[in-house]
C-alpha positions in Angstrom: 72.5 39.7 160.7 71.0 41.8 158.1 72.8 44.2 155.9 71.4 47.4 155.2 71.9 49.1 151.9 72.5 52.9 151.9 70.9 54.7 149.1 73.4 57.3 148.6 73.8 59.4 145.3 77.3 59.5 144.0 78.7 63.0 143.2 79.5 62.2 139.6 75.7 61.3 139.0 74.7 64.6 140.3 77.3 66.4 138.2 76.2 64.6 135.1 72.6 65.4 135.8 73.4 69.0 136.4 75.4 69.3 133.1 72.6 67.6 131.2 70.2 70.1 132.7 72.6 73.1 131.9 72.8 71.8 128.2 69.0 71.6 127.9 68.5 74.9 129.4 70.9 76.4 126.8 69.6 74.7 124.0 66.0 75.9 125.0 67.5 79.6 125.5 69.0 79.4 121.9 65.9 78.2 120.2 63.8 80.9 121.9 66.2 83.8 121.0 66.6 82.7 117.5 62.9 82.4 116.9 62.3 86.0 118.0 65.5 87.7 116.7 66.2 87.5 113.0 69.1 88.5 110.8 69.5 89.2 107.3 71.7 86.1 106.9 68.6 84.0 107.9 66.0 86.2 106.2 63.6 84.4 103.9 64.5 87.0 101.2 68.2 86.6 101.6 69.0 86.1 97.8 66.4 88.8 96.9 68.4 91.2 99.2 71.6 90.4 97.5 70.3 90.9 94.0 69.0 94.3 94.7 71.8 95.3 97.0 72.3 98.7 94.9 68.7 99.7 96.0 69.5 99.4 99.8 70.6 102.3 102.0 74.3 100.8 102.1 74.3 99.8 98.4 73.1 103.0 97.1 76.0 105.1 98.4 78.3 103.6 95.7 77.4 104.8 92.1 80.2 102.7 90.9 78.0 99.6 91.2 76.6 100.3 87.7 79.7 101.1 86.0 81.4 98.6 83.5 84.9 98.0 82.2 86.1 96.4 79.0 89.5 95.3 78.5 91.5 94.3 75.4 95.3 94.0 74.3 96.2 96.6 71.9 99.5 95.8 70.5 101.9 95.9 73.6 99.5 97.8 75.6 96.6 96.9 78.0 93.5 99.0 77.1 90.6 99.5 79.5 87.5 101.4 78.7 85.3 102.6 82.0 81.7 103.5 81.2 78.7 104.4 83.4 75.4 102.7 83.0 74.4 104.7 80.2 77.5 103.8 78.4 79.2 107.3 78.6 83.0 107.2 79.5 84.0 108.0 83.0 87.1 110.2 83.2 89.2 111.5 86.0 89.4 108.3 88.0 92.3 106.0 88.9 92.5 102.5 87.4 94.8 99.8 88.6 95.3 96.2 87.6 96.0 93.6 90.4 97.4 90.4 89.1 96.8 87.2 90.6 100.1 86.1 92.2 101.5 83.3 90.3 105.0 84.5 89.8 107.2 85.7 92.8 108.5 88.6 90.5 105.2 90.1 89.7 104.4 93.5 90.9 101.7 94.2 93.5 99.6 96.5 91.3 100.0 98.0 87.7 98.5 101.5 87.5 97.0 102.6 84.3 97.1 106.1 82.9 94.4 107.9 81.4 94.8 108.5 77.6 91.4 109.8 76.8 88.1 110.4 78.9 87.3 106.9 80.2 90.2 105.1 78.3 93.2 103.8 80.2 96.4 102.4 79.1 99.5 100.7 80.5 102.3 98.5 79.0 101.2 94.9 78.9 102.5 92.9 82.0 104.6 90.1 80.8 103.7 86.8 82.4 105.2 83.3 82.1 101.8 81.6 81.5 101.0 83.9 78.6 97.7 85.1 80.3 96.7 88.1 82.3 94.5 87.0 85.3 93.6 89.4 88.1 91.2 92.2 89.0 90.7 95.7 87.7 89.9 98.3 90.3 88.5 101.7 89.4 88.0 104.6 91.9 86.8 108.2 91.5 86.0 110.1 94.4 84.0 107.9 96.9 82.8 105.5 94.1 84.5 102.4 93.1 84.2 99.4 90.8 86.0 96.2 90.5 86.0 93.6 87.6 87.8 90.3 87.3 90.0 90.1 84.3 91.3 87.1 82.2 93.1 87.9 78.9 95.0 85.4 76.8 97.9 86.3 74.5 
């Protein structure tokens, strides 16, 4: 008596082949779409775009990109000068210092009052480390400028 072998495919083999086919189809679709559509993140001039952001349509909306801030400790006060690209003082804005959170008892933000056009003062915050570490944030109308600050006593 001869035994005949049935050549039947197992369902798990079919499912595995279908999954592999779906994977290959998805990868081909991904490669095709990414080769035809580009984004500024994968743009060959990505770093050039970042360096010249102020010349783009979205970057040109903020004239504060060219403003500068210089800070110093003057006695018991924190003194900050805000200037435009030409070095002229910018008055009439709001300046605040946002300290880096090291102490639980530190305030969220320290507003600085304008004492002269472009010159802002506030009592020096007392820190346990003996240094001021945070961010200065200046706004005037729609324009804004930020700068990191680290001062040692």
